[in-house]
N, C-alpha and C positions, 0 to 999 in steps of 0.2 A: 591449312598449309597454302602458301602463296601459289605454288604450281597448280594445285587443284582448282583454285579460284580462277586462274588464268584459263585452264582447260575448259571450265564451265562456260566461259564466254563463247567458245566455238565447239561446244560439246557435240552438236549435231554433225558438224563437219568432221570432227575426229572419229565419230562412229562410222560415218560414211567412208572415211579413209581406211579405217581398220577393215571394214567389209571389202573395200576395193582391193586392198593388199591381198587378202585371202583369195579373191577371185582372180587377180592378176597373176598369182603365183601357181595356179593350177597347171599341172603338166600331164602329158600322156605317159610320162615315165614315173611309175609308182615310187621308186627310190628317191627321186627329187622331191616328191610330195612329202615323203617321210622326213627327210632332212629339213625341209622348209617348215613343216608343221612344228618340229622340235624347236627350231630357231625362234619362231613366232611366239611359242609358249614361254620362252626364256625372257621375253619382253625387253623393255628399256624405257627411257624417259620420253622418247619420241619428240625430242626438242626440235629437231630439224623440220619435220613435217608441221609441227606446231607453228614454227616461224613462217612457213609458207602460208598457212591458213590465216594467221593474224595479220600478216602483211597484205594479203589480197583483200581481206575484209577492211583493213584500215584505209585502203585506197578504193573501196567501194566496187570491188569486182562483182559483176552481176550474174555470171554464169556458174557452172560447176566444174570448170576445168582445173580449178585449184585443187580439187580432190585428186585428180590424176597426177598433177604436179607434185603434191605432197607425197603421194605414193612412190613416185619415181625417186624422189630425194631419199626416202627411207630405204628403198631397195639398194641404192648405191651405197648408202651408209652401211647397211648390213653386209653387202658384198665386201667392203673394205675391212670390216671386222673379221669376216671369215678368212680373208687373205692374211690379215695381221696375225691372227692366232697361229696360222701355219708358219709364218716367218719367225714369230717369237717363240714357237714351240709351246704355246700356252695350253694349260690343261683345264683351267677354270675361267669363266667369265660370268659376271652377275650372279655368282653363287651356284652356277650350273656347270657341268662338264662341257667343254667346247666340242664343236662338231668334229674337229680333227682328232680329238681323243676318242670319240665314239665310232667314227667311220673312217678315219685315216686322212692323211694330208691330201691325197689325190681327189677324194670325194669333196673335201672342203673347197679346194681350189676350183673344181669344176662347177660346183653349185654356186660358188661366188661368181663365176663367169656367167652362169645362167641368170643370176639376179641382175648383173650389169646389162646383159643384152635385153632382158625384159624391160628394164628401166628405159632404155633407149627406144624400144618399141612404143612405150607409152608417150615418150617425148615427141616422137615423130608424128603420132596421131594427133597431137595438139595443133599441127600445121602452123607453127609459129617459128619462123627462121631465127629470130633473135634469141628465143629461148634455147633452141637447138644449138646455136652458136655458143651461147654461154655454157651449156652443159658439156659440149664436146671439148672446149678449151679447158674447162675446169677439171674434167676427169684426167686429162693429160697432165695437168699441173699437180693433181693429187698423186698420180703415179710417180711423178718426179720427186715429190716429197717423201714417198715411201723409200725410194732409192737413196735419197740423201740421208734419211734416218739410218738406213742400213750401213751406209759408209761411215756414219758417226759412231756406230756401236762400238763399245769397248775402247773408245778413244778419249783419254783423259785431257787431251788438248783441244777438245771441241770448244769453240768460242760461243759467247752469248749471241753474237750475230748469226752464227751458223745454226744455233738452236732456234732462233726466231724464224729463220728462213724455212726450217722444217715445219714448225707448227703453223705458219701462215699457209704453207702449201698443203700440208697433210690434214689439218683439222679445220682451221679457220676458213679455208676455201669453200667447204661445203656449207658452212653457215652463211657465207657470203652469197653463194648460189641460191640458197633457200630464200633469202630476202630479196635478192636482185630479181630473180625470176618471178617471185610472187608479185613484185611491183610491176615488172614488165608485162605480166599477164593482165594486170588491172588498169594500167595507165600508159599513155604515150609520153608522159612528162619525164624528160631527162632529169629534171631537178629531183623529183620524187624517187626515180629509179636509182640515181647515184647516191642519194641520201640513204636509201635502204641497203644498197650495196656496201657502203662504208660502215653502216650500222652492223651488218652481219659480220663483216671482217673483224671489227673490234670486239664484238661479242664472242666470236669464235676464239680469238686470241685469249680473252679473259677466261673463257671456259677451260682451255687447255692449261693455262697457268695455274688455275685453281686445282685442276685434276692432278697436275704434277706436284703441287704443294701437298695435296692430300696423301700422295703416295709415301710421304715421309712424316705424316702427322699421326699421332697416336689417337686412339678412340674414334676412328672414322668409319669403322665397319669394313674397311678394305684390308686386303692382304698387303701390309706395308712392305716396301722394298721391292715390289715387282719390277719397277724400272731398273733398279740396280742389278737384279738377277738377270734381266734381259740385256744388260750392258748399255742401257740408254742413259747418256749424260744429260739429264734434264736441268732446268734452271736452278732449282735448289742445290743440286749437286755441283753445278758449274760455279755458282756463287760461293759455296763453301770451299771449293778448291782455291778460289781467289783470295779468300779471307782467312783461311785456316793457318795454323802454325806449320812449321816444317814437318814435324812428326805426324800431324793430322793429315796434311796433304799426302804424305807417303801412304797412309792407311787408305785414303780415298782413291788414290791412283791405282793401288793394287786391287782394290775391290771392283772398280769399274773395268779394269783390264781382264780380270778373271771372271766377272759376273758372279761373284761369290757373296752369299749372305752370311758368311761365317762371323763377321764382325759387325753385324747389323745394329746391335745395341750401341756400340761405340760410334758407328757412322751416324745413327740418329742423333746422338748427343752432340757430335761435331756440327751437324747441319743445324741443330737447334741453337747451339752456342754462338754460331757465326751470324745468326739472324737471317739465314737463308729463306726460311718459311715466310717471315715477315716481309722480306724484300720481294719475294715472288707474289705474295698477296697484294702488296702495295702496287706493283705493276699491273696486276689484274684489275684493281680498282681504277687505275688510270685509264685503262682501255675501256672499262665499263662507263666511265664518265664521258669518254669520247663517243661511245655508242649513244648515250643519253643525248648528247649535243646534236647528233645527226637526226634524232627523232623530231627535233624542233622544226625541221625542214618539211615535215609532212603535216597534213591537217589534224587538228585535235579531234580525238574520238576515244571511246572506251578501249578500242583495239590498240591505239597508240599507247594509252596508259598501261595496257597489259604488256606490251613490248618493253616498256620501262621497268615494270615490276619483274618481268622475266629476267632482265639484265641484273637486277638486284639479287634475284634468286640464284643466278649463276655464280656470283661472287661470294654469296653468303652460305652456300650449301656445304654440307658436311659429308657428302657421299657422291 
């Protein structure tokens, strides 16, 4: 599997990051430890910390600060997931019950806050004002993205431009931070840092586009229609609204307004017949190609090759 071969290139760093995450999240409050231990067991692809490690190595970072940086990125990502699950009232994530289902919304929000604050403690310890500046600005932009998404919920009139504004802020920004700070840690070259910043942005957009396409794709291993149930008008849905017949649009509008899965089979057929999945996947590949192009601005190395392969994995994945 491509992802495993990419991981093997920085296996030692990944193991150090996993160990550091466990150490960084230890608290004097037993309940926090209980929730955090459960979250860590549920796992994830760890793509964002992987991006930090690959970028830092691609630009010949000689110290170990990229481990702390990768940890901070993962803590912020996990915090956003905890908060997302509360806002979306989600009961399952990655095949496991969500923290808010097990311990309640209040606990999930507060543990998410704990993860955010611990991430910033790690960033401050790096004593790198540029990285701190990138992080502080990014977390504010991510929060704005969350609010924008909430405003778009159950709104059948959400435009493609509004959708992209949300995913650039909410998802792509943290990919961008991972690669930009990984570069800033390793080099003072503005050319390399900007190249990696834009690489991360386009990779993050491609990642979210594929994620949204998979939500309406059969045989993906996902619970299809989650975005619809949560009232989120993602790109496949927006495109189908634009291309569907009068009666199809009527069905789609009613579904997003009510967040109802009642006509999910019909909605899946409408989205498929309008070519919405293909349109979304095509745009994802366009952004992946832009990410590939940005990699040409940094030195050739096995790590740069791995970043290219990771981009291909993101657009070709089925889960």
